[in-house]
VOGU-3710 file (C-alpha; in Angstrom, 3 decimals, decimal comma):
1> mtsdkirffa> 0,038/0,022/0,047  1,248/3,448/-0,930  0,840/6,616/0,928  -1,711/7,872/-1,868  -4,593/7,344/0,538  -8,046/7,306/-0,809  -10,129/10,512/-0,178  -13,605/10,024/-0,865  -16,407/12,295/-2,242  -19,959/11,536/-1,357
11> dehvapavva> -22,725/12,543/-3,724  -25,956/13,879/-2,484  -27,721/10,485/-2,234  -25,295/9,133/0,508  -26,761/9,122/4,094  -24,929/11,308/6,504  -24,489/8,353/8,701  -22,049/6,840/6,299  -19,979/10,111/6,219  -20,122/10,345/10,018
21> glrrrdvqiq> -19,056/6,653/10,118  -15,967/7,097/7,931  -14,900/10,478/9,732  -15,055/8,646/12,981  -12,597/6,203/11,529  -10,377/9,103/10,314  -11,067/8,796/6,771  -11,192/11,914/4,648  -14,485/12,368/2,915  -15,991/15,477/1,428
31> tvqetgllga> -19,716/15,858/0,590  -21,516/17,436/-2,349  -23,323/19,733/0,037  -19,926/20,799/1,796  -18,419/21,805/-1,639  -21,457/23,878/-2,720  -22,130/21,511/-5,588  -25,577/20,405/-4,674  -27,551/20,154/-7,800  -24,732/19,973/-10,050
41> tdkalldyal> -24,548/17,326/-13,084  -23,084/14,063/-12,516  -20,311/14,980/-14,932  -19,530/18,209/-12,985  -19,178/16,004/-10,067  -16,786/13,750/-11,782  -14,848/16,545/-13,037  -14,494/18,194/-9,388  -13,444/14,768/-7,958  -10,791/14,281/-10,741
51> ennlviftqd> -9,422/17,835/-10,131  -9,066/16,965/-6,584  -8,095/13,463/-6,530  -11,323/12,371/-4,844  -13,131/8,798/-5,198  -16,762/9,337/-5,590  -18,949/7,226/-3,393  -22,397/7,066/-4,938  -25,695/5,348/-4,940  -26,699/6,758/-8,311
61> vdflrlhaeg> -26,426/4,534/-11,309  -25,836/7,371/-13,614  -22,281/7,400/-12,660  -22,007/3,888/-13,858  -23,304/5,000/-17,215  -20,604/7,792/-17,318  -18,019/5,352/-16,766  -19,292/3,155/-19,414  -19,065/6,048/-21,936  -15,356/6,544/-21,049
71> idhsgivyas> -15,632/9,642/-19,066  -12,304/10,051/-17,150  -12,359/9,904/-13,412  -10,356/9,301/-10,293  -12,480/6,283/-9,077  -16,051/5,290/-8,310  -17,540/3,363/-5,533  -21,055/2,277/-6,083  -23,760/0,614/-3,758  -27,402/0,267/-4,550
81> qhtpvgvlvr> -29,803/2,502/-2,581  -31,109/-0,142/-0,220  -27,531/-1,121/1,163  -27,443/-0,877/5,092  -25,418/1,824/6,524  -23,002/-0,665/8,295  -22,481/-2,651/5,034  -21,525/0,795/3,355  -19,000/1,767/5,999  -17,492/-1,572/6,285
91> glmliyqvld> -17,081/-1,806/2,485  -15,778/1,737/2,101  -13,226/0,923/5,035  -12,019/-2,316/3,379  -11,504/-0,303/-0,144  -9,632/2,272/1,965  -7,479/-0,230/3,420  -6,598/-2,245/0,565  -6,528/0,140/-2,519  -4,800/3,524/-3,035
101> ggemkshief> -5,877/6,617/-5,136  -3,750/5,443/-7,961  -5,388/2,075/-8,229  -8,769/3,708/-8,139  -8,128/5,804/-11,220  -10,868/4,966/-13,842  -11,788/2,126/-11,725  -15,159/1,024/-10,278  -15,749/-0,862/-6,920  -19,248/-2,280/-6,215
111> l> -20,305/-2,605/-2,635
//
């Protein structure tokens, strides 16, 4: 594992409890709300994340479509809307512990 630790970017569909759970574990995560990008297009969110070397965590399938279209990104973690918070936090922690930012570039992980 390198020192290029993953920093996450939560889109607007992510429950605040997931963000809080990661922060309690000292994982850096920004939210769309905190960055003032609420209501921005998914492409704009991918661009912001790429510029800031952030891995997007989303529960919005539109990000999967953008990936399939070949849109460049710094990584996407996707989970369905009905995944329990505990499962999300544990899955994100596993990704955080075993992958680095470079390995996530243009890559998708599914929870």
